[in-house]
KEVOSE-94562 format. One record per residue (C-alpha): residue number from 1; residue in one letter; x, y, z. Coordinates in Angstrom, 2 decimals. Layout:
BEGIN
pt pos->NUM; code->a; u->X; v->Y; w->Z
...
***
This chain:
BEGIN
pt pos->1; code->m; u->52.36; v->-49.03; w->12.13
pt pos->2; code->n; u->50.46; v->-51.09; w->14.77
pt pos->3; code->q; u->51.01; v->-48.12; w->17.27
pt pos->4; code->i; u->49.67; v->-45.68; w->14.81
pt pos->5; code->l; u->46.55; v->-47.57; w->14.29
pt pos->6; code->v; u->45.89; v->-48.17; w->17.98
pt pos->7; code->t; u->46.45; v->-44.34; w->18.59
pt pos->8; code->e; u->44.11; v->-43.43; w->15.85
pt pos->9; code->k; u->41.50; v->-46.11; w->17.27
pt pos->10; code->l; u->41.75; v->-44.74; w->20.61
pt pos->11; code->y; u->41.51; v->-40.99; w->19.57
pt pos->12; code->i; u->38.07; v->-41.68; w->18.16
pt pos->13; code->t; u->36.17; v->-41.89; w->21.45
pt pos->14; code->p; u->32.56; v->-42.35; w->22.09
pt pos->15; code->e; u->32.41; v->-38.52; w->23.06
pt pos->16; code->i; u->33.79; v->-37.66; w->19.69
pt pos->17; code->k; u->31.41; v->-39.87; w->17.82
pt pos->18; code->r; u->28.39; v->-38.25; w->19.74
pt pos->19; code->k; u->29.67; v->-34.73; w->18.75
pt pos->20; code->k; u->29.87; v->-35.90; w->15.15
pt pos->21; code->i; u->26.44; v->-37.12; w->15.22
pt pos->22; code->l; u->25.33; v->-33.96; w->16.75
pt pos->23; code->y; u->27.17; v->-31.88; w->14.23
pt pos->24; code->k; u->25.42; v->-33.67; w->11.54
pt pos->25; code->v; u->22.06; v->-33.34; w->13.07
pt pos->26; code->e; u->22.75; v->-29.75; w->13.40
pt pos->27; code->f; u->23.92; v->-29.40; w->9.76
pt pos->28; code->f; u->20.75; v->-30.99; w->8.37
pt pos->29; code->l; u->18.59; v->-29.08; w->10.79
pt pos->30; code->s; u->20.17; v->-25.80; w->9.47
pt pos->31; code->v; u->19.57; v->-26.79; w->5.88
pt pos->32; code->f; u->16.17; v->-27.62; w->6.68
pt pos->33; code->l; u->15.46; v->-24.46; w->8.46
pt pos->34; code->i; u->17.04; v->-22.39; w->5.44
pt pos->35; code->c; u->14.91; v->-24.27; w->3.04
pt pos->36; code->l; u->11.81; v->-23.60; w->5.16
pt pos->37; code->l; u->12.50; v->-19.85; w->5.39
pt pos->38; code->f; u->13.29; v->-19.68; w->1.72
pt pos->39; code->s; u->10.01; v->-21.39; w->0.89
pt pos->40; code->y; u->8.21; v->-19.01; w->3.29
pt pos->41; code->y; u->9.83; v->-16.10; w->1.45
pt pos->42; code->i; u->8.73; v->-17.48; w->-1.94
pt pos->43; code->y; u->5.08; v->-18.05; w->-0.67
pt pos->44; code->a; u->5.03; v->-14.62; w->1.03
pt pos->45; code->e; u->6.16; v->-12.88; w->-2.17
pt pos->46; code->y; u->3.72; v->-14.87; w->-4.30
pt pos->47; code->d; u->0.80; v->-13.94; w->-1.73
pt pos->48; code->r; u->1.78; v->-10.18; w->-2.13
pt pos->49; code->n; u->1.89; v->-10.31; w->-5.90
pt pos->50; code->k; u->-1.70; v->-12.10; w->-5.72
pt pos->51; code->s; u->-2.98; v->-9.45; w->-3.40
pt pos->52; code->e; u->-1.46; v->-6.68; w->-5.35
pt pos->53; code->q; u->-3.08; v->-8.12; w->-8.57
pt pos->54; code->v; u->-6.30; v->-7.29; w->-7.05
pt pos->55; code->s; u->-5.31; v->-3.58; w->-6.72
pt pos->56; code->r; u->-4.32; v->-3.66; w->-10.49
pt pos->57; code->e; u->-7.73; v->-5.13; w->-11.44
pt pos->58; code->i; u->-9.49; v->-2.41; w->-9.41
pt pos->59; code->l; u->-7.45; v->0.11; w->-11.06
pt pos->60; code->a; u->-8.07; v->-0.97; w->-14.46
pt pos->61; code->q; u->-11.86; v->-1.16; w->-13.69
pt pos->62; code->l; u->-11.61; v->2.60; w->-12.42
pt pos->63; code->k; u->-9.96; v->3.67; w->-15.45
pt pos->64; code->y; u->-12.30; v->1.98; w->-17.79
pt pos->65; code->q; u->-15.38; v->3.56; w->-16.04
pt pos->66; code->e; u->-13.65; v->6.82; w->-16.26
pt pos->67; code->d; u->-13.05; v->6.41; w->-20.15
pt pos->68; code->d; u->-16.68; v->5.06; w->-20.44
pt pos->69; code->t; u->-18.22; v->7.95; w->-18.49
pt pos->70; code->v; u->-17.06; v->11.17; w->-19.02
pt pos->71; code->k; u->-17.46; v->13.36; w->-15.76
pt pos->72; code->k; u->-17.04; v->16.94; w->-15.42
pt pos->73; code->v; u->-17.68; v->19.65; w->-12.65
pt pos->74; code->e; u->-19.21; v->22.77; w->-13.40
pt pos->75; code->e; u->-19.26; v->25.16; w->-10.37
pt pos->76; code->d; u->-21.83; v->23.63; w->-8.15
pt pos->77; code->v; u->-23.31; v->21.07; w->-10.54
pt pos->78; code->i; u->-21.69; v->17.81; w->-11.63
pt pos->79; code->v; u->-22.53; v->16.88; w->-15.20
pt pos->80; code->v; u->-22.38; v->13.21; w->-16.19
pt pos->81; code->v; u->-22.13; v->12.67; w->-19.95
pt pos->82; code->l; u->-23.08; v->9.25; w->-21.05
pt pos->83; code->d; u->-21.55; v->8.56; w->-24.39
pt pos->84; code->k; u->-23.85; v->5.60; w->-25.39
pt pos->85; code->q; u->-26.93; v->7.09; w->-24.52
pt pos->86; code->e; u->-25.91; v->10.65; w->-25.61
pt pos->87; code->e; u->-27.94; v->12.39; w->-22.72
pt pos->88; code->k; u->-26.87; v->14.37; w->-19.62
pt pos->89; code->q; u->-27.68; v->13.80; w->-16.14
pt pos->90; code->h; u->-27.32; v->16.62; w->-13.70
pt pos->91; code->l; u->-26.59; v->15.91; w->-9.89
pt pos->92; code->t; u->-26.24; v->18.60; w->-7.27
pt pos->93; code->v; u->-23.48; v->18.78; w->-4.90
pt pos->94; code->e; u->-25.47; v->17.66; w->-2.09
pt pos->95; code->n; u->-26.06; v->14.20; w->-4.01
pt pos->96; code->q; u->-22.40; v->13.58; w->-4.33
pt pos->97; code->t; u->-22.40; v->10.86; w->-1.67
pt pos->98; code->k; u->-24.50; v->8.61; w->-4.05
pt pos->99; code->i; u->-21.65; v->8.30; w->-6.35
pt pos->100; code->d; u->-18.34; v->9.05; w->-4.68
pt pos->101; code->t; u->-17.49; v->5.52; w->-4.06
pt pos->102; code->a; u->-17.38; v->2.41; w->-6.36
pt pos->103; code->t; u->-17.37; v->-1.33; w->-5.51
pt pos->104; code->y; u->-15.37; v->-4.08; w->-7.22
pt pos->105; code->t; u->-15.67; v->-7.83; w->-6.79
pt pos->106; code->s; u->-12.69; v->-9.89; w->-7.43
pt pos->107; code->t; u->-12.37; v->-13.17; w->-9.21
pt pos->108; code->d; u->-12.37; v->-14.73; w->-5.68
pt pos->109; code->g; u->-15.75; v->-13.15; w->-4.82
pt pos->110; code->v; u->-14.42; v->-10.59; w->-2.33
pt pos->111; code->t; u->-15.91; v->-7.18; w->-2.75
pt pos->112; code->y; u->-13.98; v->-4.02; w->-2.21
pt pos->113; code->t; u->-15.06; v->-0.38; w->-2.00
pt pos->114; code->t; u->-12.93; v->2.49; w->-3.52
pt pos->115; code->e; u->-13.03; v->6.21; w->-3.79
pt pos->116; code->a; u->-9.86; v->7.48; w->-5.50
pt pos->117; code->i; u->-6.69; v->6.86; w->-7.32
pt pos->118; code->l; u->-3.43; v->7.99; w->-5.96
pt pos->119; code->k; u->-0.47; v->8.45; w->-8.38
pt pos->120; code->i; u->3.06; v->9.48; w->-7.51
pt pos->121; code->p; u->5.19; v->9.76; w->-10.59
pt pos->122; code->s; u->8.45; v->10.47; w->-8.74
pt pos->123; code->i; u->8.41; v->6.86; w->-7.05
pt pos->124; code->g; u->6.54; v->5.28; w->-9.80
pt pos->125; code->i; u->3.35; v->4.23; w->-7.98
pt pos->126; code->e; u->-0.28; v->4.24; w->-8.85
pt pos->127; code->y; u->-2.92; v->2.59; w->-6.62
pt pos->128; code->p; u->-6.63; v->2.70; w->-6.03
pt pos->129; code->v; u->-7.60; v->4.07; w->-2.57
pt pos->130; code->l; u->-9.85; v->1.74; w->-0.79
pt pos->131; code->s; u->-12.51; v->3.46; w->1.29
pt pos->132; code->e; u->-11.84; v->1.62; w->4.53
pt pos->133; code->t; u->-8.75; v->0.29; w->6.23
pt pos->134; code->s; u->-8.08; v->-3.14; w->7.82
pt pos->135; code->p; u->-5.06; v->-5.53; w->8.10
pt pos->136; code->d; u->-6.61; v->-7.57; w->5.17
pt pos->137; code->l; u->-7.38; v->-4.56; w->3.10
pt pos->138; code->l; u->-3.81; v->-3.25; w->3.47
pt pos->139; code->f; u->-2.50; v->-6.22; w->1.70
pt pos->140; code->v; u->-4.54; v->-5.35; w->-1.28
pt pos->141; code->s; u->-3.96; v->-1.72; w->-1.82
pt pos->142; code->i; u->-3.48; v->1.56; w->0.13
pt pos->143; code->n; u->-6.31; v->2.53; w->2.32
pt pos->144; code->k; u->-8.23; v->5.65; w->3.53
pt pos->145; code->y; u->-7.50; v->6.12; w->7.11
pt pos->146; code->w; u->-9.17; v->9.45; w->7.90
pt pos->147; code->g; u->-10.59; v->12.65; w->6.64
pt pos->148; code->p; u->-13.13; v->14.12; w->4.11
pt pos->149; code->r; u->-14.04; v->12.76; w->0.72
pt pos->150; code->p; u->-11.33; v->12.82; w->-1.89
pt pos->151; code->n; u->-10.15; v->16.47; w->-3.04
pt pos->152; code->e; u->-12.49; v->18.05; w->-0.53
pt pos->153; code->i; u->-11.45; v->20.88; w->1.93
pt pos->154; code->g; u->-9.54; v->19.20; w->4.83
pt pos->155; code->n; u->-6.80; v->16.56; w->5.51
pt pos->156; code->y; u->-7.30; v->13.19; w->3.49
pt pos->157; code->c; u->-5.13; v->10.53; w->5.15
pt pos->158; code->i; u->-4.03; v->7.40; w->3.48
pt pos->159; code->v; u->-2.08; v->4.43; w->4.91
pt pos->160; code->g; u->-0.04; v->1.94; w->3.03
pt pos->161; code->h; u->2.19; v->-1.13; w->3.65
pt pos->162; code->y; u->6.00; v->-0.51; w->3.46
pt pos->163; code->y; u->7.69; v->-3.05; w->1.08
pt pos->164; code->e; u->11.50; v->-2.99; w->0.39
pt pos->165; code->s; u->10.63; v->-3.89; w->-3.19
pt pos->166; code->g; u->8.80; v->-0.45; w->-3.61
pt pos->167; code->k; u->5.43; v->-1.85; w->-3.81
pt pos->168; code->m; u->2.53; v->0.17; w->-1.89
pt pos->169; code->f; u->4.36; v->2.83; w->0.21
pt pos->170; code->g; u->7.81; v->1.05; w->-0.05
pt pos->171; code->y; u->9.35; v->4.19; w->-1.51
pt pos->172; code->l; u->7.63; v->6.71; w->0.42
pt pos->173; code->h; u->10.88; v->7.60; w->2.13
pt pos->174; code->k; u->12.39; v->8.65; w->-0.98
pt pos->175; code->l; u->9.94; v->11.55; w->-1.47
pt pos->176; code->k; u->11.34; v->15.13; w->-0.86
pt pos->177; code->n; u->9.88; v->18.67; w->-0.51
pt pos->178; code->g; u->8.39; v->19.72; w->-3.87
pt pos->179; code->d; u->7.58; v->16.39; w->-5.25
pt pos->180; code->i; u->4.06; v->16.05; w->-6.66
pt pos->181; code->a; u->1.17; v->13.41; w->-6.02
pt pos->182; code->e; u->-2.04; v->13.46; w->-7.98
pt pos->183; code->l; u->-5.45; v->12.35; w->-6.35
pt pos->184; code->t; u->-8.19; v->11.51; w->-8.74
pt pos->185; code->d; u->-11.64; v->11.08; w->-7.35
pt pos->186; code->l; u->-14.43; v->9.12; w->-8.97
pt pos->187; code->f; u->-15.91; v->12.37; w->-10.39
pt pos->188; code->g; u->-12.78; v->12.48; w->-12.57
pt pos->189; code->r; u->-11.53; v->15.62; w->-10.60
pt pos->190; code->k; u->-7.60; v->15.43; w->-10.44
pt pos->191; code->v; u->-5.96; v->17.57; w->-7.85
pt pos->192; code->k; u->-2.06; v->17.85; w->-7.52
pt pos->193; code->y; u->-0.57; v->18.03; w->-4.10
pt pos->194; code->q; u->2.90; v->18.93; w->-3.34
pt pos->195; code->v; u->5.17; v->17.47; w->-0.52
pt pos->196; code->y; u->6.05; v->20.22; w->2.12
pt pos->197; code->n; u->7.06; v->17.91; w->5.09
pt pos->198; code->k; u->8.10; v->14.52; w->6.07
pt pos->199; code->y; u->8.86; v->13.15; w->9.60
pt pos->200; code->i; u->8.67; v->10.11; w->11.89
pt pos->201; code->v; u->6.39; v->9.66; w->14.80
pt pos->202; code->q; u->5.39; v->6.89; w->17.18
pt pos->203; code->p; u->2.49; v->4.73; w->16.36
pt pos->204; code->t; u->0.40; v->6.34; w->18.88
pt pos->205; code->d; u->0.79; v->9.71; w->17.64
pt pos->206; code->t; u->-2.15; v->10.89; w->15.51
pt pos->207; code->k; u->-1.51; v->14.58; w->15.44
pt pos->208; code->c; u->-0.88; v->14.32; w->11.54
pt pos->209; code->t; u->-4.54; v->13.35; w->10.99
pt pos->210; code->s; u->-5.66; v->16.73; w->12.23
pt pos->211; code->q; u->-8.31; v->18.45; w->10.07
pt pos->212; code->l; u->-7.27; v->22.03; w->10.83
pt pos->213; code->t; u->-5.95; v->22.97; w->7.38
pt pos->214; code->n; u->-7.10; v->26.50; w->7.41
pt pos->215; code->g; u->-9.30; v->26.01; w->4.64
pt pos->216; code->k; u->-6.77; v->24.06; w->2.30
pt pos->217; code->r; u->-6.86; v->20.71; w->0.71
pt pos->218; code->e; u->-4.24; v->18.61; w->2.21
pt pos->219; code->l; u->-2.80; v->14.91; w->1.79
pt pos->220; code->t; u->-1.25; v->12.91; w->4.57
pt pos->221; code->l; u->0.54; v->9.55; w->3.65
pt pos->222; code->i; u->1.49; v->7.25; w->6.36
pt pos->223; code->t; u->3.59; v->4.00; w->6.29
pt pos->224; code->c; u->5.73; v->1.85; w->8.64
pt pos->225; code->t; u->9.58; v->2.46; w->9.30
pt pos->226; code->n; u->12.18; v->1.27; w->11.60
pt pos->227; code->h; u->10.87; v->-2.21; w->11.33
pt pos->228; code->g; u->7.29; v->-1.35; w->12.20
pt pos->229; code->k; u->8.42; v->0.45; w->15.46
pt pos->230; code->q; u->7.62; v->3.95; w->13.98
pt pos->231; code->r; u->5.59; v->5.56; w->11.37
pt pos->232; code->l; u->6.70; v->7.74; w->8.50
pt pos->233; code->v; u->4.41; v->10.65; w->7.71
pt pos->234; code->v; u->4.53; v->12.63; w->4.57
pt pos->235; code->k; u->2.62; v->15.77; w->4.23
pt pos->236; code->l; u->1.30; v->17.35; w->1.11
pt pos->237; code->r; u->-0.67; v->20.55; w->0.08
pt pos->238; code->e; u->-2.81; v->21.29; w->-2.81
pt pos->239; code->v; u->-0.78; v->23.03; w->-5.74
pt pos->240; code->q; u->-2.61; v->26.35; w->-6.48
***
């Protein structure tokens, strides 16, 4: 019995004690890091939801304005019917730039400028298109990257963040040839576009933004892929 006790006592050396302490420190450090990462994930998700809420508010405001002011394009003249005043205001095409964007001020005092609504039923998204692009604006909604005014002749290019949850352009990779997207401008004109191509490019490759469309209306949707190392491009053309 004494021999056993002595053997056990000798077996627990200072080196073993040091390793046990080290293992405990590593264990608690790992738990702390896991908790920290989990907290960061929760905060990031909260921040994304908060940012997207602004886009929901902008979208609701745009739809409210669309319902409140009936807009119609008749040949080369835009007729704006004001329900409340029951009068018509005629604006020529040359004056469209005065009303082809709208501003919205969020509850935190930030002002955003938007010019269209993009809806893609097959992947269940609908977002306002902000008129400019920046890292901060991309957290709020999808952004215009390049091109003419919405639904004009040319290549209207839109960029959006990729989220695995499907928000923004997270499900863009699921689109296939023949799928339909709807772009509604602030005149109330809704044009349908059909997917005809999808491919991946390097971040420095901007050929997809070319305005050589042979007199057609086109959409180009762009998002990140392969962990941000490349870009996914989806090309659409107006449905005749």
